[in-house]
C-alpha positions as CSV (number, residue, x, y, z in Angstrom):
1,Q,-0.5,0.0,0.2
2,A,2.7,2.7,0.6
3,L,4.4,2.1,-2.9
4,P,1.9,3.6,-4.8
5,L,2.2,6.4,-2.4
6,L,5.7,7.0,-3.0
7,V,5.8,7.1,-6.7
8,P,4.3,10.6,-6.4
9,K,6.6,12.0,-3.8
10,A,9.5,11.2,-6.6
11,A,7.8,13.3,-9.3
12,Y,9.4,17.0,-10.2
13,P,7.9,20.0,-9.0
14,S,4.3,21.1,-10.1
15,N,3.9,23.0,-13.5
16,F,7.6,22.4,-13.7
17,S,9.5,23.4,-16.5
18,S,12.9,23.7,-16.5
19,W,14.7,24.6,-12.6
20,E,15.5,28.4,-13.7
21,D,11.7,28.9,-13.1
22,A,11.4,26.6,-10.3
23,E,10.1,27.4,-7.0
24,E,12.0,24.8,-5.7
25,D,15.6,24.5,-5.2
26,E,17.1,21.6,-7.6
27,D,20.0,20.5,-5.3
28,S,17.7,19.8,-2.5
29,F,14.8,17.9,-4.8
30,R,18.2,15.8,-5.8
31,R,19.1,15.0,-2.7
32,F,16.1,13.8,-1.2
33,R,14.9,12.2,-4.8
34,D,18.5,10.6,-5.7
35,H,19.1,9.7,-1.5
36,Q,16.4,9.7,0.9
37,L,13.7,8.3,-1.2
38,S,16.2,5.9,-2.6
39,E,16.4,4.1,0.2
40,V,13.2,4.1,1.0
41,L,12.7,2.6,-2.0
42,E,14.9,0.5,-1.5
43,C,13.7,-1.4,2.1
44,C,10.3,-1.4,0.1
45,C,11.7,-3.5,-2.7
46,A,13.5,-5.9,-0.3
47,M,10.3,-6.1,1.4
48,L,7.8,-6.9,-1.3
49,G,10.6,-8.4,-3.8
50,P,11.9,-7.2,-7.1
51,K,8.9,-9.2,-8.8
52,T,5.8,-7.8,-7.2
53,Y,7.6,-4.1,-6.7
54,L,8.2,-4.1,-10.7
55,G,4.3,-5.6,-10.9
56,L,3.3,-2.5,-8.4
57,V,5.9,-0.1,-10.4
58,A,4.7,-1.5,-14.0
59,S,1.3,-0.6,-13.0
60,A,1.6,2.8,-12.4
61,A,3.9,3.4,-15.5
62,A,1.0,2.6,-17.7
63,A,-1.7,4.8,-15.8
64,A,0.7,7.4,-16.2
65,A,1.4,6.9,-20.0
66,T,-2.4,7.1,-20.8
67,S,-2.6,10.0,-18.7
68,N,-3.0,13.7,-20.3
69,L,0.6,15.4,-21.3
70,E,0.7,18.2,-18.4
71,E,0.8,14.4,-16.4
72,W,4.2,13.4,-17.5
73,R,5.8,14.0,-13.8
74,T,3.8,10.8,-12.6
75,Y,5.4,9.0,-15.7
76,E,8.7,10.0,-15.0
77,A,9.1,9.3,-11.6
78,S,7.5,5.5,-12.3
79,L,11.0,5.6,-14.4
80,F,12.8,7.0,-11.5
81,C,11.3,4.6,-8.9
82,V,13.0,1.4,-11.1
83,R,16.2,3.1,-11.7
84,A,16.9,3.8,-8.0
85,V,16.5,-0.2,-7.4
86,S,18.4,-1.6,-10.6
87,M,20.8,-3.2,-8.4
88,P,18.8,-5.7,-6.5
89,I,16.2,-5.5,-9.8
90,K,19.3,-6.9,-11.5
91,V,20.4,-9.2,-9.5
92,F,17.5,-11.1,-9.0
93,I,16.7,-11.2,-12.9
94,L,20.0,-12.3,-13.8
95,G,21.2,-13.7,-10.9
96,K,24.7,-13.2,-9.0
97,D,28.0,-13.1,-10.9
98,R,31.1,-14.1,-9.4
99,G,33.6,-13.3,-11.9
100,S,35.8,-16.5,-13.4
101,L,33.2,-19.0,-11.9
102,G,30.1,-17.4,-13.4
103,A,26.4,-17.0,-12.9
104,E,25.0,-18.9,-9.5
105,P,23.6,-21.8,-9.6
106,R,19.6,-20.9,-9.4
107,S,16.4,-23.3,-8.8
108,V,13.7,-23.4,-10.9
109,H,11.6,-21.5,-8.5
110,H,13.8,-18.7,-8.8
111,V,14.2,-18.5,-12.8
112,T,10.6,-18.8,-13.1
113,E,10.3,-15.9,-10.2
114,A,13.2,-14.4,-12.2
115,A,10.8,-14.0,-15.5
116,F,7.9,-12.6,-14.5
117,A,9.8,-9.7,-12.9
118,S,11.3,-9.5,-16.2
119,T,8.5,-9.7,-18.1
120,A,7.0,-6.6,-15.9
121,L,10.4,-5.0,-16.1
122,A,10.4,-5.2,-20.1
123,S,6.4,-3.6,-20.2
124,I,8.1,-0.7,-18.7
125,F,10.9,-0.8,-21.2
126,A,8.0,-1.4,-24.4
127,G,6.9,2.0,-23.2
128,I,10.4,4.0,-23.5
129,T,10.5,2.5,-27.0
130,G,6.6,2.8,-28.2
131,S,4.3,5.5,-28.6
132,V,3.9,7.2,-24.9
133,P,3.1,10.7,-25.7
134,H,5.3,11.4,-22.6
135,M,8.6,10.1,-24.0
136,H,8.7,13.9,-26.0
137,N,9.0,15.9,-22.9
138,P,12.7,16.3,-22.2
139,W,12.5,15.3,-18.4
140,V,11.3,12.3,-19.5
141,L,13.9,11.4,-22.2
142,K,16.9,11.8,-19.8
143,E,14.9,9.6,-17.2
144,A,14.7,6.7,-20.1
145,C,18.4,7.3,-21.0
146,R,19.2,6.5,-17.4
147,L,16.9,3.8,-17.0
148,I,18.3,2.4,-20.2
149,G,22.0,2.8,-19.0
150,E,21.2,0.8,-16.0
151,F,20.0,-2.4,-17.6
152,T,22.2,-2.7,-20.3
153,V,23.3,-5.8,-19.2
154,W,19.5,-7.2,-19.2
155,L,18.8,-6.2,-22.7
156,D,21.8,-8.0,-23.7
157,R,21.2,-11.2,-21.6
158,G,17.6,-11.1,-22.0
159,R,17.1,-11.4,-25.8
160,T,16.7,-14.5,-27.0
161,G,19.5,-17.3,-28.7
162,L,22.1,-15.5,-26.2
163,V,24.2,-18.6,-25.0
164,G,23.8,-18.1,-21.2
165,G,20.9,-15.5,-21.9
166,L,17.7,-16.0,-19.6
167,P,15.6,-18.6,-22.2
168,E,18.2,-20.7,-22.9
169,E,19.1,-20.7,-18.6
170,A,15.0,-21.5,-18.5
171,A,15.1,-24.4,-21.1
172,R,18.0,-25.6,-19.7
173,L,16.3,-25.8,-16.4
174,G,13.3,-27.3,-17.8
175,A,11.3,-24.0,-16.5
176,E,8.7,-23.9,-19.4
177,E,6.6,-21.3,-17.1
178,A,9.4,-19.3,-17.1
179,R,10.3,-19.3,-20.8
180,A,7.4,-19.2,-21.9
181,A,6.9,-16.1,-20.2
182,L,10.3,-14.6,-21.1
183,L,9.9,-15.4,-24.9
184,A,6.2,-13.7,-24.8
185,A,7.8,-10.2,-23.5
186,P,11.4,-10.5,-24.6
187,P,13.4,-6.6,-24.0
188,P,12.9,-4.4,-26.6
189,P,14.8,-5.0,-29.6
190,L,17.7,-3.0,-30.1
191,P,16.8,-0.7,-32.8
192,A,14.0,0.2,-31.0
193,V,16.5,1.1,-27.9
194,L,19.2,2.9,-30.0
195,A,16.3,4.9,-31.1
196,V,15.4,7.0,-28.1
197,L,19.5,7.4,-27.2
198,I,19.7,9.1,-30.3
199,R,17.0,11.2,-30.0
200,G,18.4,11.8,-26.3
201,L,21.7,13.1,-27.7
202,S,20.1,16.1,-29.6
203,T,18.4,17.4,-26.3
204,P,19.8,19.3,-23.9
205,Q,18.5,17.5,-20.9
206,A,19.5,14.0,-21.7
207,A,22.3,14.0,-23.6
208,S,24.4,13.6,-21.1
209,N,22.9,10.4,-20.2
210,A,22.0,9.2,-23.3
211,A,25.9,9.6,-24.4
212,Q,26.6,7.3,-21.2
213,A,23.8,4.8,-21.8
214,L,24.9,4.4,-25.5
215,R,28.7,3.6,-24.5
216,N,27.5,1.0,-22.0
217,L,24.9,-0.4,-24.5
218,C,27.4,-0.7,-27.3
219,A,29.6,-2.4,-24.2
220,R,27.0,-5.1,-23.1
221,C,25.5,-5.8,-26.0
222,G,28.3,-5.7,-29.1
223,E,27.8,-9.1,-30.5
224,A,24.3,-8.1,-31.3
225,L,25.0,-4.8,-32.5
226,C,27.2,-5.8,-35.6
227,D,24.5,-7.1,-37.5
228,R,25.0,-5.3,-40.9
229,Q,21.7,-3.0,-40.6
230,I,21.3,-2.0,-37.1
231,L,25.2,-0.8,-36.7
232,Q,24.8,1.3,-40.2
233,G,21.8,2.6,-38.7
234,L,23.8,3.2,-35.3
235,M,26.4,4.8,-37.0
236,E,24.5,6.9,-39.7
237,G,22.0,8.2,-36.5
238,A,25.1,8.9,-34.1
239,M,27.0,10.3,-36.2
240,R,25.0,12.9,-37.9
241,V,24.4,13.9,-34.7
242,I,27.5,14.4,-33.1
243,A,29.5,14.9,-36.6
244,P,27.3,16.6,-38.8
245,P,28.5,17.2,-42.2
246,P,30.6,20.9,-42.4
247,S,28.4,21.9,-45.1
248,Q,25.6,22.2,-43.2
249,P,24.8,24.3,-40.1
250,L,25.2,23.4,-36.4
251,P,21.9,21.7,-35.2
252,P,20.7,24.6,-32.5
253,F,22.1,22.1,-29.6
254,F,25.5,20.4,-30.1
255,P,26.5,17.8,-27.5
256,D,30.1,18.6,-25.3
257,L,32.8,16.7,-26.5
258,A,32.7,14.6,-23.4
259,E,29.5,13.3,-24.7
260,R,30.6,13.1,-28.3
261,Q,33.8,11.0,-26.8
262,A,31.6,8.7,-25.0
263,V,29.6,7.9,-28.1
264,M,32.6,7.5,-30.3
265,E,34.1,4.9,-27.6
266,G,31.5,2.7,-28.0
267,L,30.7,2.6,-31.4
268,S,34.6,2.0,-31.4
269,R,34.0,-0.8,-28.9
270,V,31.1,-2.5,-31.1
271,L,33.4,-2.6,-34.0
272,T,35.9,-5.0,-32.2
273,A,33.5,-7.9,-32.3
274,L,33.5,-7.3,-36.2
275,P,35.3,-10.3,-37.9
276,A,39.2,-9.2,-38.7
277,G,38.8,-9.6,-42.2
278,P,37.9,-12.4,-45.0
279,N,37.3,-16.4,-43.4
280,P,39.8,-19.2,-45.7
281,Q,36.7,-19.4,-48.0
282,G,38.2,-15.5,-49.3
283,V,34.2,-14.2,-47.5
284,V,33.7,-11.4,-44.8
285,P,31.2,-13.4,-42.3
286,G,27.9,-10.9,-42.7
287,G,29.5,-8.7,-45.0
288,L,31.0,-6.1,-42.9
289,S,35.0,-6.2,-41.5
290,M,36.5,-4.6,-38.6
291,A,38.4,-2.4,-41.3
292,D,35.2,-1.4,-43.1
293,G,33.5,-0.4,-40.0
294,A,36.7,1.5,-38.9
295,L,36.5,3.9,-42.1
296,A,32.6,4.1,-42.0
297,L,33.0,5.1,-38.7
298,T,35.6,8.0,-39.4
299,A,34.8,9.2,-42.9
300,P,32.6,12.3,-41.1
301,L,35.3,12.8,-39.0
302,L,37.7,13.4,-41.5
303,E,35.5,15.5,-44.0
304,R,34.9,17.8,-40.7
305,A,38.7,17.8,-39.9
306,R,39.8,18.4,-43.3
307,A,37.6,20.9,-43.7
308,A,38.0,22.5,-40.0
309,A,41.6,22.7,-41.1
310,Q,41.2,24.2,-44.0
311,A,39.6,27.2,-42.6
312,G,41.3,27.8,-39.9
313,T,45.0,28.0,-41.4
314,S,42.9,30.2,-43.7
315,V,40.3,32.8,-42.8
316,R,38.2,31.7,-40.2
317,P,41.3,30.8,-36.7
318,E,37.9,30.3,-34.5
319,A,37.3,26.5,-37.2
320,L,41.2,25.4,-35.0
321,K,38.2,24.9,-31.7
322,T,36.7,22.9,-34.5
323,L,39.6,20.6,-36.1
324,A,41.3,19.7,-32.0
325,E,37.6,18.5,-31.1
326,D,37.0,16.6,-34.1
327,L,40.8,15.3,-33.8
328,R,40.1,14.1,-30.3
329,L,36.7,12.1,-31.9
330,L,39.0,10.2,-33.8
331,A,41.4,9.3,-31.6
332,S,38.5,8.1,-29.6
333,A,37.7,6.2,-32.4
334,L,41.1,4.4,-32.3
335,R,40.5,3.5,-28.5
336,F,39.7,0.0,-28.3
337,M,41.1,-0.9,-32.0
338,D,43.7,-2.8,-30.1
339,A,41.8,-5.8,-29.8
340,F,42.0,-6.2,-33.9
341,P,42.7,-10.0,-33.3
342,G,45.4,-9.8,-36.2
343,L,47.9,-8.1,-33.7
344,A,48.5,-12.2,-33.3
345,R,49.9,-12.3,-36.3
346,P,53.8,-11.3,-37.8
347,A,53.6,-7.4,-37.8
348,A,54.2,-7.2,-41.4
349,Q,51.0,-9.2,-42.3
350,A,48.9,-7.4,-39.5
351,S,49.9,-3.9,-40.8
352,Q,48.2,-4.3,-44.1
353,D,44.2,-5.5,-42.5
354,H,44.9,-3.3,-39.2
355,P,41.8,-0.8,-38.9
356,A,43.8,1.4,-37.5
357,L,46.4,1.8,-40.3
358,K,43.8,1.9,-42.6
359,V,42.1,4.5,-40.9
360,L,45.4,6.8,-40.4
361,H,46.8,5.6,-44.1
362,V,43.1,8.6,-44.9
363,A,43.9,10.5,-42.3
364,W,47.6,10.9,-42.5
365,P,47.4,13.8,-45.3
366,I,45.3,15.9,-42.9
367,L,47.9,15.4,-39.5
368,E,50.5,16.3,-42.2
369,G,48.6,19.2,-43.3
370,V,48.3,20.2,-39.8
371,C,51.9,19.7,-38.3
372,T,53.2,21.9,-41.0
373,Q,50.4,24.8,-40.7
374,P,51.7,27.8,-38.5
375,A,48.5,28.5,-36.9
376,C,48.0,25.3,-35.6
377,Q,51.1,24.5,-34.5
378,Q,50.5,27.2,-32.1
379,E,47.3,25.9,-31.0
380,P,47.7,24.4,-28.0
381,D,44.3,22.3,-27.8
382,V,45.6,21.0,-31.9
383,V,48.9,19.5,-30.9
384,A,47.2,18.2,-27.8
385,A,44.9,16.1,-30.5
386,V,47.3,15.2,-33.1
387,C,49.4,13.8,-30.5
388,E,46.6,12.0,-28.9
389,V,45.5,10.5,-32.4
390,Y,49.5,9.5,-32.3
391,Q,49.3,7.7,-29.2
392,R,46.1,6.2,-29.8
393,A,47.4,4.5,-33.2
394,L,50.9,3.7,-31.5
395,V,48.7,1.8,-28.6
396,S,46.2,-0.1,-30.9
397,T,48.3,-1.3,-33.9
398,R,51.8,-2.0,-31.7
399,T,54.8,-3.7,-33.2
400,S,52.1,-3.6,-36.4
401,G,52.2,0.0,-36.9
402,H,56.6,0.4,-37.4
403,V,55.4,1.9,-40.7
404,L,54.7,4.6,-38.9
405,L,57.4,5.8,-36.8
406,P,59.3,7.6,-39.6
407,P,56.8,10.4,-40.4
408,L,55.5,9.9,-36.6
409,L,58.9,10.7,-35.7
410,S,59.3,13.5,-38.2
411,A,56.2,15.1,-37.3
412,S,56.1,15.0,-33.0
413,A,59.8,16.6,-34.2
414,A,58.6,19.7,-36.0
415,L,55.2,20.2,-33.4
416,F,57.3,20.3,-30.6
417,S,59.9,22.3,-31.9
418,A,57.1,24.7,-32.7
419,S,55.4,24.5,-29.4
420,H,57.5,22.5,-26.6
421,H,53.9,20.5,-25.9
422,P,53.8,18.0,-23.5
423,G,52.2,15.5,-25.8
424,C,55.1,14.9,-28.2
425,C,56.9,13.6,-25.3
426,D,54.5,11.5,-24.4
427,V,53.9,10.5,-28.0
428,L,57.9,9.8,-27.9
429,G,57.7,8.1,-24.6
430,T,54.7,5.7,-26.1
431,V,57.5,4.7,-29.0
432,A,59.4,3.4,-26.6
433,E,57.2,1.5,-24.4
434,I,56.0,-0.5,-27.7
435,F,59.0,-0.4,-29.9
436,G,62.2,-0.3,-27.6
437,E,65.6,-0.1,-29.2
438,V,64.3,0.1,-32.8
439,K,66.0,-2.4,-35.2
440,N,65.8,-0.5,-37.9
441,A,69.2,1.5,-38.2
442,E,67.6,4.5,-40.2
443,V,64.5,4.5,-37.7
444,A,66.3,4.1,-34.9
445,A,69.2,7.1,-35.7
446,M,66.0,9.0,-36.1
447,Q,64.6,7.7,-33.2
448,A,67.8,8.9,-31.1
449,G,67.9,12.4,-33.4
450,V,64.3,13.7,-32.3
451,L,64.9,12.7,-28.0
452,A,68.4,14.2,-27.9
453,G,66.4,17.1,-30.1
454,M,62.8,17.4,-27.3
455,I,66.0,17.4,-24.4
456,S,68.0,19.9,-26.0
457,S,65.1,22.4,-27.1
458,T,63.9,21.7,-23.6
459,F,67.3,23.2,-22.1
460,N,67.4,25.9,-24.2
461,L,64.2,26.9,-23.0
462,L,64.4,27.0,-19.7
463,Q,67.7,28.2,-19.7
464,G,66.7,30.7,-22.2
465,G,64.8,32.8,-19.1
466,A,61.5,30.9,-19.5
467,N,60.1,30.5,-15.7
468,A,60.1,26.4,-14.8
469,S,57.3,27.2,-13.1
470,N,55.2,28.1,-16.0
471,H,56.0,24.7,-17.8
472,G,55.5,22.0,-15.3
473,D,53.3,20.3,-17.4
474,L,56.4,19.9,-19.9
475,L,58.8,18.9,-17.2
476,R,56.9,16.2,-15.9
477,A,56.0,14.8,-19.5
478,L,59.8,15.2,-20.6
479,Y,60.8,13.0,-17.5
480,Q,58.4,10.4,-17.7
481,M,59.3,10.2,-21.6
482,A,63.2,9.5,-20.3
483,D,61.9,6.9,-17.4
484,R,60.4,4.7,-20.5
485,Y,63.3,5.2,-22.3
486,L,65.8,4.0,-19.2
487,V,63.3,1.0,-18.8
488,F,62.6,0.1,-22.5
489,A,65.1,1.4,-24.4
490,R,68.5,2.9,-21.9
491,D,70.7,2.5,-24.7
492,V,68.9,5.1,-26.7
493,L,69.0,7.6,-23.8
494,L,72.9,7.4,-22.6
495,E,74.2,7.4,-25.9
496,V,72.4,11.3,-26.9
497,P,74.7,14.1,-26.7
498,S,72.1,16.1,-25.0
499,F,72.1,13.3,-22.1
500,P,73.5,15.8,-19.4
501,Q,70.9,18.5,-20.0
502,L,68.7,16.0,-19.0
503,I,70.7,15.4,-15.6
504,A,70.6,19.1,-15.2
505,L,67.3,20.0,-15.6
506,A,66.3,17.4,-13.1
507,S,67.3,20.4,-10.3
508,P,64.6,22.8,-11.3
509,A,62.2,20.0,-11.7
510,V,62.0,18.8,-8.4
511,R,61.5,22.0,-7.4
512,Q,58.4,22.3,-8.5
513,R,55.3,23.4,-6.4
514,E,52.9,20.9,-8.9
515,R,52.8,17.2,-7.8
516,E,53.1,15.5,-11.7
517,P,56.2,17.2,-12.7
518,V,58.3,16.5,-8.9
519,L,56.7,13.3,-9.3
520,G,58.3,12.8,-12.3
521,G,61.8,14.3,-12.1
522,L,62.4,12.1,-8.8
523,V,61.4,8.7,-10.5
524,F,63.5,9.6,-13.1
525,L,66.1,9.9,-10.9
526,G,66.1,7.3,-8.4
527,R,66.0,4.9,-11.6
528,V,68.8,6.6,-13.0
529,F,71.2,6.3,-9.5
530,G,70.1,2.8,-9.3
531,T,70.8,1.6,-12.6
532,A,74.6,3.5,-11.8
533,G,75.0,1.2,-9.3
534,K,74.0,-1.5,-11.0
535,A,76.7,-4.4,-12.9
536,F,77.1,-4.8,-16.6
537,S,78.5,-5.9,-19.1
538,P,82.1,-4.6,-20.3
539,E,79.9,-3.8,-23.5
540,Q,77.6,-1.6,-21.8
541,Q,80.5,-0.1,-19.3
542,P,81.4,3.1,-21.5
543,Q,77.5,3.8,-21.1
544,I,77.2,3.0,-17.7
545,D,80.9,5.1,-16.9
546,R,79.3,8.3,-18.5
547,L,76.2,8.1,-16.5
548,T,77.8,8.0,-13.7
549,G,80.1,11.0,-14.8
550,C,76.7,13.2,-15.0
551,L,75.8,12.3,-11.8
552,V,79.4,13.3,-10.3
553,A,79.0,16.4,-12.3
554,E,75.0,17.3,-11.0
555,G,75.5,15.5,-7.9
556,P,76.2,18.4,-5.3
557,R,73.1,20.5,-7.0
558,L,70.7,17.6,-7.6
559,V,71.1,16.8,-3.6
560,T,71.0,20.3,-2.9
561,S,67.5,20.9,-4.4
562,L,65.8,17.4,-3.2
563,L,66.6,18.4,0.3
564,M,65.2,21.8,-0.1
565,A,62.7,20.1,-2.0
566,T,61.6,19.0,1.5
567,A,61.2,21.9,2.8
568,D,59.5,24.6,0.2
569,A,57.8,22.2,-2.7
570,V,57.3,18.3,-2.2
571,S,53.7,18.0,-0.4
572,R,53.3,15.4,2.0
573,N,52.2,12.6,0.0
574,L,55.9,13.0,-2.0
575,A,58.2,12.5,0.4
576,R,57.9,8.8,0.6
577,P,59.3,9.0,-3.2
578,L,61.9,11.8,-2.5
579,A,63.4,9.9,0.4
580,G,63.5,6.9,-2.4
581,T,65.5,8.9,-4.8
582,L,67.9,10.3,-2.2
583,W,68.1,6.2,-1.0
584,A,69.0,5.9,-4.2
585,V,72.1,8.6,-4.2
586,L,73.4,7.2,-1.0
587,Q,73.4,3.1,-1.8
588,C,74.8,4.3,-5.4
589,D,78.1,2.0,-5.0
590,A,79.1,3.6,-8.2
591,L,79.2,7.3,-6.7
592,G,81.4,5.6,-3.4
593,S,81.1,8.6,-0.7
594,A,80.1,11.0,-3.0
595,G,76.3,10.7,-2.4
596,R,76.8,10.8,1.5
597,E,79.3,14.0,1.6
598,W,76.7,15.3,-0.7
599,V,74.3,15.1,1.5
600,V,76.4,16.5,4.2
601,A,77.5,19.6,2.2
602,A,74.1,20.4,1.1
603,M,72.7,20.4,5.2
604,Q,75.8,23.0,5.8
605,S,74.8,25.3,2.7
606,P,73.7,28.8,3.5
607,E,70.7,28.3,0.9
608,F,69.6,25.4,3.5
609,A,70.2,27.1,6.4
610,G,67.9,29.5,5.1
611,V,65.1,27.5,5.6
612,C,65.7,26.3,8.7
613,A,65.7,29.5,10.0
614,N,63.3,29.8,13.3
615,V,62.0,25.8,12.8
616,L,65.4,23.7,13.2
617,P,68.3,25.0,14.9
618,A,71.5,24.2,13.6
619,D,72.2,21.6,16.3
620,E,69.1,19.7,15.3
621,A,70.1,19.8,11.5
622,A,73.3,18.6,12.3
623,R,71.7,15.1,14.1
624,F,69.1,14.7,11.1
625,C,72.3,14.4,9.1
626,A,73.8,12.2,10.4
627,A,70.7,10.1,10.7
628,L,70.6,10.5,7.2
629,V,74.6,9.5,6.5
630,R,74.8,6.7,9.3
631,A,76.5,3.5,8.5
632,P,75.0,0.8,8.6
633,P,72.2,3.1,7.1
634,L,69.0,3.0,8.9
635,P,66.1,0.3,7.5
636,R,64.1,1.6,4.2
637,G,61.5,2.2,6.0
638,R,63.1,3.9,8.8
639,F,64.4,6.2,6.1
640,D,61.5,7.2,4.7
641,A,60.0,7.6,7.9
642,L,63.6,10.1,8.6
643,V,62.9,11.9,5.7
644,G,59.0,12.6,6.3
645,D,59.6,13.6,9.5
646,L,62.2,16.5,8.4
647,S,59.7,17.7,5.8
648,A,57.2,18.1,8.8
649,V,59.8,19.8,11.0
650,L,61.5,22.2,7.9
651,R,57.1,23.0,7.4
652,G,56.9,23.6,11.0
653,E,54.5,20.3,11.4
654,A,56.3,18.7,14.0
655,A,59.2,19.8,16.5
656,A,62.8,19.1,16.1
657,D,63.1,16.5,18.7
658,V,61.7,13.8,16.3
659,V,65.1,12.7,15.4
660,M,65.8,11.3,18.7
661,A,63.5,8.8,17.5
662,Y,66.4,7.5,14.7
663,E,69.4,7.5,17.1
664,M,68.3,5.0,19.3
């Protein structure tokens, strides 16, 4: 008796049209409905059982569906009452998922009850995808899209013909009554559900929820969406909204970039379920391969990007924003193409069929034009978008993308020289992670040249008067790239002529006040000192000697910067990485006692004494210094705690006598 009374409580305020004109506060309404009322509805569902609960809500929805258009609030509230308890309903209908063990076994009675609950849910979805007049209201459409997004797994497993689906489970258990109910009232067909979501993408109130629901649906129902007719209708409908032809004016409402990216990622997920290519008989199952789908999906984006690039470099600089967004959508389309099954084949053969490479073959003239146009090079958003496309392409194609390296390296070098954009470093770091030390001598020389150029260019920029604090993201990207090379292509990094400049830039990097550049510099330095302290073969020893020489030359300044960072830059959660770097300095066998001498000199320097004023007396500083360089050293955990306490003292957050704990 209580549930029918609760449904109206979930309704929007009377005479509601928008929150700007409403008397009730939106935040108060959301708090009440999404938290307080939802808890009450969960209790009702638990006491009544999902089957009875859904039956009552379905009756309320059916009654509201036939009411006049002014009563859309009750219909929307009925949809909310289902979504508010979506989790227990899904568990009841579909069973508990035990991960790798599969679904939990269920009895005939449980499956029968779940089947009737599923039919009640199907009746609610039939109204959403049918001809209920209230679905033309934007607020009802918004709630419907949210409801679809919550039940995508049911839309997948409830259909017939699916191994492990609900009808097959009922047939396996001999629950004929349940099977008959499921076959009589299945989930709505996917094209009808997609039509609702695509309409939601064009509606301001529903666009965000529709985009998320569409991405969820593509992830859950990818195999069912691979039907050629359904997929073509989906791509045409979605792309008409998120990437209309450049010859047409934009519609009154255009989804945000994040919403369009969610749609593109969903469509990309569907493409991974398409066949990689022809079968042994030379026939593509379903008539559409993954590469065909990728080309069809990205064609509208490339058309828009081509038009925007031409406009942005001539008379319409504002078109650069459109160009950047379309290139980011292209990157989203490439995101899941690393699932291409042809990657298991030899790289030469995989590179011929990979959908990402086929897309890039069409897109490359546009990307090349963007990389060479000064207007595009000076627009950070465009450069970031191009770099994102390059990274997605590398991650998707893996080693089969070796054909991309020469033009990609050349383009990255040109972009970095013109813009010093950190995305270029991220691209080069991805090259190192995937390819390591490139075997082709010509490409390897190009890779080393681009790496050396990026390091030198950054060094010259910061030494030429640029404020390092204004280039924190560049330092972050530079040291993350260098760290990748140190792990995956050490010889390439150690042999570049600008390697000493990279070590020299670490001092300003660890003195930044932003977390990411400091962490990047600390991780890199810790790995560098750790590498210098290892034993290597005679062939590699000249490189290690050169590395050690760079560390000896810059060591005093580096250690001073590390100790100064404990006081004026490093946040509390970076004290442990900083301690790890200091530990690597002190334990580096190649340096002998030099590391300890640098620490002592740094803590006795006037610069360090300046930050100790009023918080750390000289005698207490000497005690901290003795604890840091003691032999034998403190256990690693205790050493980390010591550096953390030193940082706290210098910040005025702890008393200097905490050092006593490390002298016992």
